KOLKOLMI-386184 format. One record per residue (C-alpha): y, x, z; chain. Coordinates in Angstrom, 3 decimals, decimal comma. Layout:
BEGIN
(rec (Y X Z) "A"),
...
//
This chain:
BEGIN
(rec (1,241 -31,951 -11,239) "A"),
(rec (2,926 -32,649 -7,953) "A"),
(rec (6,739 -33,510 -7,998) "A"),
(rec (8,746 -30,994 -6,170) "A"),
(rec (11,414 -32,366 -3,660) "A"),
(rec (14,099 -30,039 -2,988) "A"),
(rec (14,810 -29,456 0,880) "A"),
(rec (18,169 -30,877 0,559) "A"),
(rec (16,886 -34,101 -0,462) "A"),
(rec (14,478 -34,528 2,568) "A"),
(rec (15,560 -37,496 4,879) "A"),
(rec (15,787 -35,175 7,849) "A"),
(rec (17,977 -32,842 5,921) "A"),
(rec (20,382 -35,907 4,954) "A"),
(rec (20,342 -37,031 8,373) "A"),
(rec (21,836 -33,682 9,718) "A"),
(rec (24,375 -33,611 6,764) "A"),
(rec (25,743 -36,792 8,363) "A"),
(rec (25,613 -35,499 12,000) "A"),
(rec (27,547 -32,035 10,583) "A"),
(rec (29,885 -34,032 9,177) "A"),
(rec (30,377 -35,872 12,404) "A"),
(rec (30,633 -33,088 14,422) "A"),
(rec (33,492 -31,719 12,508) "A"),
(rec (35,756 -34,115 14,873) "A"),
(rec (34,431 -32,470 17,882) "A"),
(rec (35,347 -29,565 19,786) "A"),
(rec (32,880 -27,465 22,001) "A"),
(rec (35,364 -28,328 25,158) "A"),
(rec (34,300 -31,698 24,770) "A"),
(rec (30,494 -30,934 25,045) "A"),
(rec (31,205 -28,005 27,941) "A"),
(rec (31,057 -29,965 31,303) "A"),
(rec (28,086 -31,793 30,851) "A"),
(rec (25,384 -30,354 33,163) "A"),
(rec (22,616 -32,583 32,188) "A"),
(rec (23,418 -31,473 28,304) "A"),
(rec (23,233 -27,786 29,459) "A"),
(rec (19,899 -28,145 31,267) "A"),
(rec (18,221 -29,655 28,012) "A"),
(rec (19,638 -26,820 25,921) "A"),
(rec (18,896 -24,173 28,463) "A"),
(rec (14,948 -22,544 28,274) "A"),
(rec (12,830 -19,832 29,204) "A"),
(rec (9,803 -17,759 28,246) "A"),
(rec (8,991 -15,247 30,608) "A"),
(rec (11,591 -12,828 31,218) "A"),
(rec (13,603 -14,032 28,739) "A"),
(rec (16,364 -17,103 29,665) "A"),
(rec (17,869 -18,729 26,225) "A"),
(rec (21,072 -21,035 26,520) "A"),
(rec (21,993 -22,708 23,300) "A"),
(rec (24,596 -25,130 25,125) "A"),
(rec (27,468 -23,082 24,006) "A"),
(rec (26,111 -24,375 20,218) "A"),
(rec (27,919 -27,027 18,248) "A"),
(rec (24,924 -29,445 18,924) "A"),
(rec (23,819 -32,232 21,135) "A"),
(rec (20,350 -33,271 22,041) "A"),
(rec (19,958 -36,045 18,911) "A"),
(rec (20,641 -32,679 16,561) "A"),
(rec (18,456 -30,715 18,328) "A"),
(rec (15,744 -33,294 17,885) "A"),
(rec (17,022 -33,853 14,078) "A"),
(rec (16,215 -29,822 13,821) "A"),
(rec (12,498 -30,398 15,078) "A"),
(rec (12,018 -33,096 12,946) "A"),
(rec (13,056 -31,136 9,879) "A"),
(rec (10,942 -28,252 11,285) "A"),
(rec (7,963 -30,734 11,330) "A"),
(rec (8,615 -32,132 7,832) "A"),
(rec (8,682 -28,911 6,025) "A"),
(rec (5,483 -28,246 7,941) "A"),
(rec (6,528 -25,063 10,051) "A"),
(rec (3,438 -25,502 12,411) "A"),
(rec (0,722 -24,775 9,874) "A"),
(rec (3,645 -21,825 8,632) "A"),
(rec (3,038 -20,339 11,623) "A"),
(rec (-0,590 -20,632 12,173) "A"),
(rec (-0,605 -19,072 8,641) "A"),
(rec (1,576 -16,033 9,605) "A"),
(rec (-0,505 -15,333 12,647) "A"),
(rec (-3,839 -16,114 11,167) "A"),
(rec (-3,596 -13,461 7,922) "A"),
(rec (-2,991 -16,119 5,312) "A"),
(rec (-0,907 -14,699 2,130) "A"),
(rec (2,824 -15,711 3,430) "A"),
(rec (4,594 -13,303 1,299) "A"),
(rec (3,961 -15,465 -2,102) "A"),
(rec (5,580 -12,621 -4,600) "A"),
(rec (3,276 -9,849 -3,642) "A"),
(rec (0,484 -12,122 -2,770) "A"),
(rec (-0,150 -10,551 0,470) "A"),
(rec (-0,271 -11,369 4,099) "A"),
(rec (2,523 -10,534 6,575) "A"),
(rec (0,459 -9,144 9,680) "A"),
(rec (2,948 -7,529 12,324) "A"),
(rec (1,841 -9,614 14,697) "A"),
(rec (-1,683 -8,013 14,159) "A"),
(rec (-0,543 -4,967 15,384) "A"),
(rec (0,250 -5,958 19,079) "A"),
(rec (-3,082 -7,778 19,363) "A"),
(rec (-5,184 -5,851 22,245) "A"),
(rec (-8,309 -3,980 21,629) "A"),
(rec (-10,512 -7,031 22,490) "A"),
(rec (-8,933 -9,107 20,041) "A"),
(rec (-10,110 -10,090 16,597) "A"),
(rec (-8,513 -11,261 13,567) "A"),
(rec (-10,555 -11,786 10,241) "A"),
(rec (-8,637 -10,846 7,212) "A"),
(rec (-10,511 -10,509 3,638) "A"),
(rec (-14,008 -10,808 5,562) "A"),
(rec (-12,904 -7,849 7,547) "A"),
(rec (-11,629 -7,501 11,256) "A"),
(rec (-8,596 -5,581 11,027) "A"),
(rec (-8,422 -4,881 14,829) "A"),
(rec (-10,251 -2,032 14,853) "A"),
(rec (-8,423 -0,242 12,508) "A"),
(rec (-5,034 -1,066 14,129) "A"),
(rec (-6,507 0,497 17,487) "A"),
(rec (-7,791 3,466 15,282) "A"),
(rec (-4,335 4,010 14,307) "A"),
(rec (-3,101 3,505 17,788) "A"),
(rec (-5,756 6,298 19,243) "A"),
(rec (-4,708 8,611 16,143) "A"),
(rec (-0,996 8,416 17,656) "A"),
(rec (-2,086 8,769 21,006) "A"),
(rec (-3,993 12,108 20,362) "A"),
(rec (-0,940 13,621 18,381) "A"),
(rec (1,446 12,110 21,277) "A"),
(rec (-0,758 14,200 23,855) "A"),
(rec (-0,845 17,236 22,111) "A"),
(rec (2,671 17,474 21,596) "A"),
(rec (3,258 16,305 25,577) "A"),
(rec (0,948 18,437 26,773) "A"),
(rec (2,578 21,726 24,443) "A"),
(rec (-0,547 22,045 22,486) "A"),
(rec (0,776 21,293 19,646) "A"),
(rec (2,261 24,833 18,205) "A"),
(rec (4,752 25,769 15,892) "A"),
(rec (4,035 28,846 13,318) "A"),
(rec (5,065 31,243 16,035) "A"),
(rec (2,746 30,134 18,461) "A"),
(rec (5,941 28,696 20,568) "A"),
(rec (5,323 24,688 21,550) "A"),
(rec (7,313 22,082 19,724) "A"),
(rec (10,561 21,040 21,467) "A"),
(rec (12,657 18,797 18,851) "A"),
(rec (11,130 16,246 16,706) "A"),
(rec (12,835 15,112 13,618) "A"),
(rec (11,814 11,496 12,228) "A"),
(rec (12,884 11,646 8,407) "A"),
(rec (12,726 7,761 7,058) "A"),
(rec (15,176 5,222 5,887) "A"),
(rec (15,478 1,630 6,525) "A"),
(rec (12,584 0,208 8,627) "A"),
(rec (11,126 3,644 8,911) "A"),
(rec (14,306 4,484 10,544) "A"),
(rec (16,511 1,757 11,886) "A"),
(rec (13,319 0,488 14,185) "A"),
(rec (12,447 3,510 16,045) "A"),
(rec (15,749 4,605 16,472) "A"),
(rec (16,710 1,256 18,000) "A"),
(rec (13,903 1,387 20,312) "A"),
(rec (14,479 5,298 21,332) "A"),
(rec (18,274 4,249 22,423) "A"),
(rec (17,258 1,512 24,175) "A"),
(rec (14,623 2,785 26,266) "A"),
(rec (16,489 6,482 27,136) "A"),
(rec (15,474 5,720 30,944) "A"),
(rec (11,899 5,383 30,163) "A"),
(rec (11,226 9,062 29,074) "A"),
(rec (8,076 10,240 31,105) "A"),
(rec (8,181 13,218 32,738) "A"),
(rec (5,804 14,903 30,292) "A"),
(rec (8,620 14,107 27,520) "A"),
(rec (11,458 14,931 29,378) "A"),
(rec (11,847 18,796 27,451) "A"),
(rec (11,127 16,952 23,755) "A"),
(rec (14,378 15,944 21,912) "A"),
(rec (13,790 13,276 19,458) "A"),
(rec (16,119 12,917 16,289) "A"),
(rec (16,682 10,565 13,327) "A"),
(rec (17,593 11,347 9,890) "A"),
(rec (18,249 8,891 6,943) "A"),
(rec (21,043 9,754 4,702) "A"),
(rec (20,318 10,473 1,086) "A"),
(rec (23,750 12,750 1,005) "A"),
(rec (22,095 15,516 3,212) "A"),
(rec (24,911 15,935 5,472) "A"),
(rec (22,929 14,280 8,408) "A"),
(rec (20,208 16,743 8,256) "A"),
(rec (22,505 19,841 7,196) "A"),
(rec (24,343 19,055 10,675) "A"),
(rec (21,090 18,817 12,467) "A"),
(rec (19,264 21,902 11,169) "A"),
(rec (22,138 24,239 12,011) "A"),
(rec (21,249 23,056 15,797) "A"),
(rec (17,593 23,501 15,854) "A"),
(rec (14,714 26,296 15,706) "A"),
(rec (12,392 26,373 12,868) "A"),
(rec (9,380 27,631 15,053) "A"),
(rec (9,849 24,883 17,467) "A"),
(rec (10,882 21,524 15,211) "A"),
(rec (8,171 19,273 14,009) "A"),
(rec (9,273 16,759 11,173) "A"),
(rec (7,851 13,246 11,026) "A"),
(rec (8,221 12,181 7,131) "A"),
(rec (8,113 8,153 7,488) "A"),
(rec (7,647 6,624 4,106) "A"),
(rec (5,226 3,522 3,454) "A"),
(rec (5,204 4,201 -0,262) "A"),
(rec (6,066 7,914 -0,147) "A"),
(rec (7,852 7,493 -3,021) "A"),
(rec (10,926 6,740 -1,557) "A"),
(rec (13,831 9,269 -3,039) "A"),
(rec (15,925 9,255 0,296) "A"),
(rec (12,927 10,096 2,372) "A"),
(rec (11,503 12,831 -0,009) "A"),
(rec (14,760 14,392 -0,697) "A"),
(rec (15,256 15,173 3,065) "A"),
(rec (11,844 16,315 3,540) "A"),
(rec (12,049 18,613 0,595) "A"),
(rec (15,378 20,213 2,137) "A"),
(rec (13,441 20,195 5,549) "A"),
(rec (10,592 22,148 3,850) "A"),
(rec (12,907 24,895 2,324) "A"),
(rec (14,920 25,183 5,432) "A"),
(rec (11,419 25,813 7,285) "A"),
(rec (10,337 28,486 4,483) "A"),
(rec (13,175 30,271 4,720) "A"),
(rec (12,374 31,419 7,938) "A"),
(rec (8,237 31,529 7,623) "A"),
(rec (7,605 31,870 3,525) "A"),
(rec (3,775 30,230 4,188) "A"),
(rec (3,899 26,698 2,808) "A"),
(rec (0,305 26,089 4,066) "A"),
(rec (0,858 26,976 7,438) "A"),
(rec (4,364 25,303 7,537) "A"),
(rec (2,549 22,171 6,374) "A"),
(rec (0,016 22,601 9,276) "A"),
(rec (2,513 23,008 11,800) "A"),
(rec (5,498 21,471 11,395) "A"),
(rec (4,615 17,985 9,021) "A"),
(rec (3,655 14,613 10,207) "A"),
(rec (3,165 12,197 7,469) "A"),
(rec (3,054 8,349 8,147) "A"),
(rec (2,336 6,146 5,140) "A"),
(rec (0,264 3,594 3,430) "A"),
(rec (-0,658 6,191 0,871) "A"),
(rec (-2,697 9,079 1,992) "A"),
(rec (-3,114 10,671 -1,541) "A"),
(rec (0,605 11,027 -1,851) "A"),
(rec (1,141 12,280 1,580) "A"),
(rec (-2,139 14,994 0,230) "A"),
(rec (-0,652 15,424 -2,834) "A"),
(rec (3,094 16,216 -1,184) "A"),
(rec (1,128 18,823 0,815) "A"),
(rec (0,402 17,165 4,328) "A"),
(rec (-3,095 18,092 5,745) "A"),
(rec (-5,213 15,062 6,714) "A"),
(rec (-5,194 15,706 10,003) "A"),
(rec (-1,750 15,361 10,423) "A"),
(rec (-1,571 12,151 8,551) "A"),
(rec (-1,294 8,365 9,990) "A"),
(rec (-2,149 5,474 8,253) "A"),
(rec (-0,662 1,767 8,413) "A"),
(rec (-0,974 -0,930 6,144) "A"),
(rec (0,390 -2,627 2,742) "A"),
(rec (0,567 -5,722 5,036) "A"),
(rec (2,941 -4,232 7,158) "A"),
(rec (6,816 -5,142 5,854) "A"),
(rec (9,020 -1,759 6,347) "A"),
(rec (11,449 -3,885 8,765) "A"),
(rec (8,477 -5,355 10,931) "A"),
(rec (6,899 -1,777 10,830) "A"),
(rec (7,604 -0,036 14,427) "A"),
(rec (4,670 -1,406 15,989) "A"),
(rec (2,347 0,704 13,741) "A"),
(rec (2,614 4,116 13,094) "A"),
(rec (6,193 4,225 12,161) "A"),
(rec (6,591 3,765 15,972) "A"),
(rec (5,416 7,495 16,538) "A"),
(rec (9,027 8,822 17,638) "A"),
(rec (9,256 5,674 20,018) "A"),
(rec (5,902 6,883 21,444) "A"),
(rec (6,791 10,789 21,621) "A"),
(rec (10,230 9,631 23,341) "A"),
(rec (8,718 7,145 26,054) "A"),
(rec (5,267 7,915 25,828) "A"),
(rec (2,261 5,948 24,814) "A"),
(rec (2,143 3,770 27,896) "A"),
(rec (6,005 2,795 27,529) "A"),
(rec (4,987 2,170 23,790) "A"),
(rec (1,637 -0,086 24,477) "A"),
(rec (4,040 -2,226 27,177) "A"),
(rec (6,332 -2,830 24,113) "A"),
(rec (3,345 -4,425 22,117) "A"),
(rec (2,554 -5,923 24,870) "A"),
(rec (6,050 -7,741 25,307) "A"),
(rec (5,785 -8,329 21,316) "A"),
(rec (2,336 -10,264 21,880) "A"),
(rec (3,414 -12,235 24,926) "A"),
(rec (6,259 -13,421 22,511) "A"),
(rec (3,731 -14,257 19,261) "A"),
(rec (1,630 -16,290 21,933) "A"),
(rec (4,895 -18,311 22,824) "A"),
(rec (5,509 -18,526 19,088) "A"),
(rec (1,816 -19,544 18,045) "A"),
(rec (1,269 -21,661 21,418) "A"),
(rec (4,578 -23,569 22,474) "A"),
(rec (5,537 -27,085 20,973) "A"),
(rec (8,569 -26,673 18,528) "A"),
(rec (11,139 -28,102 21,029) "A"),
(rec (10,408 -25,776 23,751) "A"),
(rec (9,744 -22,734 21,582) "A"),
(rec (12,329 -19,832 22,065) "A"),
(rec (11,731 -18,665 18,283) "A"),
(rec (11,710 -21,981 16,976) "A"),
(rec (14,753 -23,008 18,708) "A"),
(rec (16,831 -19,559 17,897) "A"),
(rec (15,944 -20,366 13,956) "A"),
(rec (17,101 -23,795 14,132) "A"),
(rec (20,164 -23,036 15,474) "A"),
(rec (20,433 -20,594 13,008) "A"),
(rec (19,972 -22,887 9,983) "A"),
(rec (22,060 -25,433 11,628) "A"),
(rec (25,101 -23,138 11,718) "A"),
(rec (24,478 -21,460 8,543) "A"),
(rec (23,659 -24,248 6,359) "A"),
(rec (25,007 -27,461 7,898) "A"),
(rec (28,256 -26,432 9,786) "A"),
(rec (28,498 -23,862 6,990) "A"),
(rec (29,420 -20,737 9,111) "A"),
(rec (28,805 -17,631 6,960) "A"),
(rec (28,919 -14,976 9,523) "A"),
(rec (26,886 -14,036 12,616) "A"),
(rec (27,789 -11,621 15,378) "A"),
(rec (25,110 -10,054 17,473) "A"),
(rec (26,794 -8,640 20,612) "A"),
(rec (24,785 -6,749 23,304) "A"),
(rec (26,308 -6,229 26,554) "A"),
(rec (24,330 -3,248 27,488) "A"),
(rec (25,211 0,520 26,165) "A"),
(rec (21,554 0,919 25,570) "A"),
(rec (20,964 -1,728 23,036) "A"),
(rec (23,646 -0,133 20,592) "A"),
(rec (21,596 0,115 17,813) "A"),
(rec (20,223 -3,490 17,875) "A"),
(rec (22,991 -5,413 15,862) "A"),
(rec (22,500 -2,774 13,302) "A"),
(rec (18,222 -2,853 13,565) "A"),
(rec (18,945 -6,939 13,111) "A"),
(rec (21,255 -6,811 10,314) "A"),
(rec (18,332 -5,137 8,049) "A"),
(rec (15,772 -7,491 9,483) "A"),
(rec (17,908 -10,789 8,845) "A"),
(rec (19,872 -10,121 5,607) "A"),
(rec (17,024 -8,011 3,843) "A"),
(rec (14,593 -10,971 5,038) "A"),
(rec (16,625 -14,032 4,263) "A"),
(rec (19,414 -12,806 1,905) "A"),
(rec (17,551 -15,005 -0,899) "A"),
(rec (19,036 -18,030 -3,586) "A"),
(rec (15,832 -18,732 -4,812) "A"),
(rec (13,068 -20,667 -2,829) "A"),
(rec (9,371 -19,691 -3,072) "A"),
(rec (8,867 -21,685 -6,615) "A"),
(rec (11,587 -19,767 -7,921) "A"),
(rec (14,504 -22,502 -8,366) "A"),
(rec (17,979 -21,693 -7,199) "A"),
(rec (19,095 -23,187 -4,049) "A"),
(rec (22,042 -25,638 -3,403) "A"),
(rec (22,335 -24,601 0,302) "A"),
(rec (23,321 -21,364 1,877) "A"),
(rec (21,141 -19,198 4,193) "A"),
(rec (21,473 -16,141 5,661) "A"),
(rec (24,865 -15,446 6,813) "A"),
(rec (26,709 -12,121 6,856) "A"),
(rec (25,226 -10,492 10,290) "A"),
(rec (27,183 -7,525 12,415) "A"),
(rec (27,428 -6,917 15,406) "A"),
(rec (28,419 -3,918 18,467) "A"),
(rec (27,851 -3,625 22,176) "A"),
(rec (30,001 -6,298 23,342) "A"),
(rec (32,676 -4,354 25,624) "A"),
(rec (33,271 -2,081 22,521) "A"),
(rec (33,757 -4,785 20,637) "A"),
(rec (36,040 -6,464 22,544) "A"),
(rec (38,458 -3,698 21,742) "A"),
(rec (37,737 -4,342 17,859) "A"),
(rec (36,598 -6,985 16,217) "A"),
(rec (36,968 -9,636 18,829) "A"),
(rec (40,102 -10,467 17,722) "A"),
(rec (39,195 -11,928 14,667) "A"),
(rec (36,568 -13,908 16,713) "A"),
(rec (39,146 -15,363 19,099) "A"),
(rec (42,256 -15,864 16,561) "A"),
(rec (41,009 -15,357 13,258) "A"),
(rec (40,759 -18,063 10,327) "A"),
(rec (36,927 -18,463 9,961) "A"),
(rec (33,899 -19,444 11,787) "A"),
(rec (31,574 -17,034 13,518) "A"),
(rec (28,557 -17,814 15,561) "A"),
(rec (27,293 -15,130 18,154) "A"),
(rec (24,662 -14,138 20,435) "A"),
(rec (25,346 -12,434 23,486) "A"),
(rec (22,697 -10,534 24,963) "A"),
(rec (22,383 -9,095 28,374) "A"),
(rec (19,921 -8,156 31,215) "A"),
(rec (20,261 -9,887 34,773) "A"),
(rec (19,398 -6,809 36,395) "A"),
(rec (20,091 -3,156 35,780) "A"),
(rec (17,070 -0,956 35,623) "A"),
(rec (18,068 2,438 37,698) "A"),
(rec (14,476 4,376 38,441) "A"),
(rec (14,380 7,536 39,717) "A"),
(rec (16,818 9,262 37,815) "A"),
(rec (19,936 8,478 40,111) "A"),
(rec (21,104 9,012 43,590) "A"),
(rec (21,794 6,069 45,530) "A"),
(rec (25,658 6,231 45,166) "A"),
(rec (25,189 6,769 41,055) "A"),
(rec (22,937 3,337 41,274) "A"),
(rec (25,624 1,473 43,218) "A"),
(rec (28,608 2,835 40,601) "A"),
(rec (25,835 1,683 37,753) "A"),
(rec (25,377 -1,552 39,637) "A"),
(rec (29,474 -2,205 39,844) "A"),
(rec (29,788 -1,559 36,314) "A"),
(rec (26,679 -3,607 34,951) "A"),
(rec (28,523 -6,507 37,288) "A"),
(rec (31,648 -6,078 35,118) "A"),
(rec (29,499 -5,913 31,816) "A"),
(rec (28,042 -9,292 32,837) "A"),
(rec (31,305 -10,799 33,706) "A"),
(rec (33,020 -9,927 30,598) "A"),
(rec (29,803 -10,988 28,713) "A"),
(rec (29,981 -14,799 30,337) "A"),
(rec (34,118 -14,694 30,175) "A"),
(rec (34,249 -13,813 26,538) "A"),
(rec (31,365 -16,690 25,287) "A"),
(rec (33,205 -18,750 27,549) "A"),
(rec (36,554 -18,552 25,653) "A"),
(rec (35,100 -18,650 22,362) "A"),
(rec (34,072 -22,197 23,339) "A"),
(rec (37,042 -23,617 25,127) "A"),
(rec (39,764 -21,373 23,759) "A"),
(rec (42,811 -21,303 25,945) "A"),
(rec (41,795 -24,424 27,713) "A"),
(rec (39,461 -21,652 29,855) "A"),
(rec (42,785 -20,605 31,256) "A"),
(rec (44,633 -23,789 31,678) "A"),
(rec (47,543 -22,573 28,752) "A"),
(rec (50,165 -25,310 28,565) "A"),
(rec (51,818 -26,533 25,168) "A"),
(rec (54,833 -23,820 25,802) "A"),
(rec (52,535 -20,919 24,982) "A"),
(rec (53,817 -19,817 21,898) "A"),
(rec (51,037 -19,988 18,907) "A"),
(rec (50,589 -16,269 18,548) "A"),
(rec (48,817 -16,298 21,829) "A"),
(rec (47,034 -19,631 21,815) "A"),
(rec (43,156 -19,567 21,126) "A"),
(rec (41,861 -22,229 19,314) "A"),
(rec (38,040 -22,116 20,740) "A"),
(rec (35,337 -23,878 19,363) "A"),
(rec (33,272 -20,626 18,260) "A"),
(rec (29,542 -21,401 18,798) "A"),
(rec (27,367 -18,771 20,866) "A"),
(rec (23,783 -18,531 22,378) "A"),
(rec (23,597 -16,603 25,294) "A"),
(rec (20,139 -14,268 25,957) "A"),
(rec (19,466 -12,996 29,469) "A"),
(rec (16,863 -10,602 30,211) "A"),
(rec (15,488 -10,189 33,753) "A"),
(rec (15,924 -6,306 32,716) "A"),
(rec (15,834 -4,094 29,743) "A"),
(rec (12,565 -2,457 29,604) "A"),
(rec (9,552 -1,546 27,287) "A"),
(rec (7,927 -5,328 27,652) "A"),
(rec (11,489 -7,084 27,557) "A"),
(rec (12,315 -4,917 24,263) "A"),
(rec (8,947 -5,749 22,815) "A"),
(rec (9,298 -9,558 23,305) "A"),
(rec (13,623 -9,373 22,122) "A"),
(rec (12,382 -7,958 18,990) "A"),
(rec (9,553 -10,128 18,338) "A"),
(rec (11,603 -13,203 19,478) "A"),
(rec (14,350 -11,979 16,236) "A"),
(rec (11,168 -11,490 14,088) "A"),
(rec (10,129 -14,951 14,345) "A"),
(rec (13,390 -16,375 14,492) "A"),
(rec (13,713 -14,814 10,830) "A"),
(rec (10,496 -16,584 9,832) "A"),
(rec (11,405 -19,814 11,473) "A"),
(rec (14,358 -19,849 9,244) "A"),
(rec (13,222 -18,816 6,286) "A"),
(rec (10,493 -21,795 6,531) "A"),
(rec (12,982 -24,486 6,811) "A"),
(rec (14,952 -22,614 3,764) "A"),
(rec (11,774 -22,501 1,851) "A"),
(rec (12,255 -19,021 1,142) "A"),
(rec (9,970 -15,825 1,143) "A"),
(rec (11,355 -13,254 4,120) "A"),
(rec (8,806 -10,566 3,264) "A"),
(rec (9,706 -9,131 -0,192) "A"),
(rec (13,229 -7,373 -1,023) "A"),
(rec (13,487 -7,532 -4,676) "A"),
(rec (17,114 -7,768 -4,299) "A"),
(rec (17,032 -3,884 -3,331) "A"),
(rec (14,729 -2,698 -6,226) "A"),
(rec (17,343 -2,930 -9,047) "A"),
(rec (19,761 -0,604 -7,412) "A"),
(rec (16,968 2,216 -7,276) "A"),
(rec (16,273 1,804 -11,036) "A"),
(rec (20,089 2,134 -11,896) "A"),
(rec (20,217 4,902 -9,791) "A"),
(rec (17,588 6,910 -11,559) "A"),
(rec (19,265 6,373 -14,664) "A"),
(rec (22,518 7,129 -13,627) "A"),
(rec (21,019 10,402 -12,205) "A"),
(rec (20,101 11,303 -15,975) "A"),
(rec (23,671 10,625 -16,788) "A"),
(rec (25,223 12,715 -13,989) "A"),
(rec (23,009 15,720 -14,617) "A"),
(rec (22,071 15,882 -18,283) "A"),
(rec (24,283 15,505 -21,664) "A"),
(rec (21,480 12,310 -22,590) "A"),
(rec (24,022 9,254 -23,587) "A"),
(rec (23,812 6,305 -21,403) "A"),
(rec (25,319 3,054 -22,250) "A"),
(rec (27,605 2,486 -19,560) "A"),
(rec (30,556 0,258 -18,594) "A"),
(rec (34,229 1,080 -18,680) "A"),
(rec (34,410 1,772 -14,794) "A"),
(rec (31,394 3,862 -14,272) "A"),
(rec (31,892 5,863 -17,418) "A"),
(rec (35,625 6,672 -16,213) "A"),
(rec (34,198 7,638 -12,762) "A"),
(rec (31,105 9,637 -14,092) "A"),
(rec (33,766 11,640 -16,544) "A"),
(rec (36,138 12,294 -13,205) "A"),
(rec (33,373 13,566 -11,185) "A"),
(rec (31,708 15,750 -14,105) "A"),
(rec (35,159 17,136 -14,712) "A"),
(rec (35,649 17,921 -11,323) "A"),
(rec (32,228 20,006 -11,073) "A"),
(rec (33,693 21,721 -14,064) "A"),
(rec (30,894 20,458 -16,463) "A"),
(rec (32,821 18,232 -18,673) "A"),
(rec (31,439 15,815 -20,692) "A"),
//
């Protein structure tokens, strides 16, 4: 039996611990004016530019992080990921979201089968459905064309498509301009109820997206949608044929629910939910922006996959972003991270990353089941930067805890053909204001009130300590291609961090217990069956049942 060496006992790890301790006595303003350092910590991959020079590190620390990555065999882990090896050890499967972006002429053999033809067959099925809806050939039960599409999903089946649809609103092609895409995820029914009041059953199409097709949140909303439809047309078979599409890995369960085979699109067990927007789960994106733009997203992600799998670690954007994340969370003990896009179209991106990072890396045991003796994923949240400036930036600037930040902004503001020349000028001025705020805020977080040359007579309640580390990520412009590259960048960042921490980012067992307990609570809520409960839950249950007039 081989000797197990915890990550924290590796010499490369101990070296970084020493560096982190020494860095406690350094303020970021001491590093801020070193031009050579800035150049050494600025990188580019195609249309993406990464500046980590506002992070609390230097060349020796970055080199130490790269040596740690080499020591834990990150290059081999990357090749395992993209080649279809079993990287999800608790569920004994690969994690092949990168395969979903492979071009048609590509090839990837997994379990003696080339999976690329199946991937492109699914894309062709998507394309056929998108074309039928955009050409107004997909008709409702009354013969009228579909005008509204409602995506019913939760988690990865909701956040990814919703984020992309919000980000690419300016890329809607003419054939999709009359189509409205909606998203419903909340289990309590209020989201769906509010939406249904604005729609017409005869022109509404529902996409029921669920990897397992057993998710109670999704199926509850789908059942409610079905009952709403049947109230207008009491013919379940007709309604299912014309108004419901299923997206899942489980064709038998879709069929059992009633969705016809022709209305089903499949994906695969090796696609994790939070990595699934590239699969048929992305159907709402293709309906929103057209199949050509969806494929451009895939191309952007594939570009970043190649960067990740081919570039040396020290020039590899996803690797660098991941190493910085580990440096902050584990070695500098920064337990909070905020994502701050300076573009309103990316307003859902922080929420998307909250799931991507915290569901992936919110783990406390390594791949062998040993309890970790170091911190892993920080708490992640965010908001559109200009909005956040009027909300939680107060904590970033003058709060008592360290927070690392990612600032994200496009250099150019795409305006397309939707606007007049005057409107384009106005948008450009607004965009410049956003960029100015983006650069100013990251500068103040770094320098504190030294950025404004404050003197010692400034009262403490007006002082900014600075020394808050941040990364700035600039895109040439926000487009389907760059959005694809941006999302893939963060997917791979998550994987890099997981390898350094020796955890599995592709399972989510922490989610499962809550589901099981909720099932038991449902029994206690709707029946007289006695369930052993703690005092608090028993009291709350009594209150709820008494309010409903049922007693206990």
